[in-house]
SERO-4910 file (N, C-alpha, C, O; in steps of 0.05 Angstrom, whole numbers):
BEGIN
 pado doro    nc1    nc2    nc3   cac1   cac2   cac3    cc1    cc2    cc3    oc1    oc2    oc3
  Unk    A   1205    350    676   1176    348    674   1170    319    664   1181    310    644
  Unk    A   1153    306    678   1146    278    672   1122    278    652   1105    295    653
  Unk    A   1123    259    635   1102    255    615   1080    239    627   1084    217    637
  Unk    A   1055    249    627   1033    235    638   1019    218    617   1014    228    595
  Unk    A   1014    194    623   1000    176    604    971    176    612    963    176    635
  Unk    A    954    177    592    926    177    596    917    150    606    926    129    597
  Unk    A    900    150    626    889    124    636    863    117    623    851     96    630
  Unk    A    853    133    605    828    127    591    832    103    573    853    100    561
  Unk    A    813     86    572    816     62    555    818     70    525    803     88    516
  Unk    A    836     58    511    840     63    483    825     42    466    823     19    474
  Unk    A    813     51    443    799     31    426    819     11    416    842     18    408
  Unk    A    811    -14    416    828    -35    406    816    -48    382    791    -51    380
  Unk    A    832    -56    363    823    -70    340    819    -99    347    837   -112    357
  Unk    A    795   -109    344    790   -137    351    796   -155    327    798   -146    305
  Unk    A    799   -180    333    805   -199    312    781   -200    292    785   -202    268
  Unk    A    757   -198    303    733   -199    286    733   -175    267    727   -177    243
  Unk    A    741   -152    277    742   -127    261    763   -130    239    758   -123    216
  Unk    A    786   -141    246    807   -145    227    799   -165    205    805   -161    181
  Unk    A    785   -186    213    775   -205    194    755   -193    175    754   -199    151
  Unk    A    738   -174    185    719   -160    169    732   -144    147    724   -144    124
  Unk    A    753   -129    155    769   -114    136    782   -131    115    782   -125     92
  Unk    A    794   -153    124    807   -172    106    787   -183     86    793   -185     62
  Unk    A    764   -191     96    744   -202     78    734   -182     58    731   -188     34
  Unk    A    730   -157     67    721   -136     49    743   -130     28    737   -125      5
  Unk    A    768   -130     36    790   -125     18    792   -147     -3    796   -141    -27
  Unk    A    789   -171      5    790   -194    -14    767   -191    -34    771   -196    -58
  Unk    A    743   -184    -25    720   -181    -43    725   -158    -63    719   -161    -87
  Unk    A    736   -136    -54    742   -113    -72    763   -121    -92    760   -116   -116
  Unk    A    784   -134    -83    805   -143   -102    795   -163   -122    802   -162   -146
  Unk    A    777   -181   -114    766   -200   -132    748   -186   -153    748   -194   -176
  Unk    A    734   -166   -144    717   -151   -163    734   -136   -183    727   -135   -207
  Unk    A    755   -124   -174    773   -109   -192    786   -129   -212    788   -122   -236
  Unk    A    794   -152   -202    806   -172   -220    786   -181   -241    793   -183   -265
  Unk    A    761   -186   -233    740   -194   -252    736   -172   -273    734   -178   -297
  Unk    A    734   -147   -264    729   -125   -282    752   -122   -303    747   -119   -327
  Unk    A    776   -124   -294    799   -121   -313    799   -144   -332    804   -140   -356
  Unk    A    794   -169   -323    793   -192   -341    771   -189   -362    774   -196   -385
  Unk    A    748   -179   -353    726   -174   -372    733   -153   -392    727   -156   -416
  Unk    A    745   -132   -383    753   -109   -400    773   -118   -421    772   -110   -444
  Unk    A    792   -135   -413    814   -144   -431    806   -168   -448    820   -175   -467
  Unk    A    783   -180   -442    775   -203   -458    786   -230   -449    785   -249   -464
  Unk    A    798   -231   -425    810   -256   -416    790   -278   -412    798   -301   -413
  Unk    A    765   -272   -407    745   -292   -402    730   -301   -427    712   -317   -425
  Unk    A    736   -290   -449    721   -295   -474    722   -324   -482    701   -335   -491
  Unk    A    745   -337   -481    746   -365   -489    729   -383   -471    715   -401   -480
  Unk    A    730   -377   -445    713   -393   -426    684   -389   -432    668   -408   -430
  Unk    A    676   -364   -438    648   -359   -445    640   -373   -471    618   -384   -473
  Unk    A    658   -373   -490    654   -387   -515    649   -417   -510    631   -429   -521
  Unk    A    666   -429   -493    664   -458   -487    637   -464   -474    624   -483   -480
  Unk    A    630   -447   -454    604   -451   -441    581   -449   -460    563   -466   -460
  Unk    A    581   -429   -477    560   -426   -497    559   -449   -517    538   -459   -524
  Unk    A    583   -457   -526    585   -479   -546    574   -505   -535    559   -519   -548
  Unk    A    581   -511   -510    572   -536   -498    542   -536   -493    529   -556   -495
  Unk    A    531   -512   -487    502   -510   -482    486   -512   -508    464   -524   -508
  Unk    A    496   -502   -530    481   -501   -555    490   -522   -576    475   -527   -595
  Unk    A    512   -535   -571    522   -555   -590    532   -580   -575    556   -586   -576
  Unk    A    514   -593   -560    523   -616   -545    534   -638   -563    524   -643   -584
  Unk    A    555   -651   -553    567   -673   -569    588   -664   -589    602   -681   -599
  Unk    A    590   -638   -594    610   -629   -613    634   -618   -597    631   -610   -574
  Unk    A    656   -618   -610    681   -608   -598    685   -578   -604    685   -571   -628
  Unk    A    689   -561   -584    694   -533   -589    722   -529   -601    739   -546   -599
  Unk    A    726   -505   -612    753   -498   -621    773   -498   -598    766   -494   -575
  Unk    A    798   -504   -605    818   -501   -584    822   -471   -578    812   -454   -593
  Unk    A    835   -465   -556    838   -437   -549    854   -422   -571    847   -399   -577
  Unk    A    874   -435   -581    890   -422   -603    873   -417   -627    874   -396   -639
  Unk    A    857   -437   -636    839   -434   -659    818   -412   -654    812   -396   -672
  Unk    A    808   -411   -629    788   -390   -622    800   -362   -626    787   -346   -639
  Unk    A    824   -357   -615    835   -331   -617    843   -324   -646    840   -301   -655
  Unk    A    852   -344   -661    858   -338   -690    833   -330   -705    833   -311   -720
  Unk    A    811   -345   -700    786   -339   -713    775   -311   -704    765   -296   -721
  Unk    A    778   -305   -679    768   -280   -669    784   -256   -681    772   -236   -689
  Unk    A    810   -259   -681    827   -237   -692    822   -234   -723    821   -212   -733
  Unk    A    818   -257   -737    812   -255   -765    786   -241   -770    783   -225   -788
  Unk    A    766   -247   -753    740   -234   -756    742   -204   -750    730   -188   -764
  Unk    A    758   -197   -730    761   -168   -724    776   -153   -746    770   -130   -752
  Unk    A    796   -167   -758    810   -154   -781    792   -151   -805    794   -131   -819
  Unk    A    775   -171   -810    757   -170   -833    733   -151   -829    722   -140   -848
  Unk    A    726   -147   -804    703   -130   -797    711   -109   -776    703   -111   -753
  Unk    A    726    -88   -785    735    -69   -765    712    -52   -754    694    -44   -769
  Unk    A    713    -48   -729    693    -31   -715    708    -11   -698    732    -14   -693
  Unk    A    693      9   -689    706     28   -671    714     15   -645    697      5   -630
  Unk    A    739     16   -639    749      6   -613    774     21   -606    785     35   -623
  Unk    A    782     19   -581    804     36   -572    831     27   -583    849     44   -587
  Unk    A    835      1   -589    861     -8   -597    859    -24   -623    880    -34   -633
***
């Protein structure tokens, strides 16, 4: 018995369609990365620097090491409800 192949046209993935999926995937991954960094506090030093430069022009902000030391000291001195 011979196998018959359908002669009906099959849908094909176009390059434009593939680029759309790739673009959407990149956007979703970027959003997830941003969310995790915000949740973990990875962007806090950059936010501090932006705020410091806007409100204290001409002054030098703390180094990243000094910033984290001061932040952890403040958290130890002022405990609040947090998960960790």
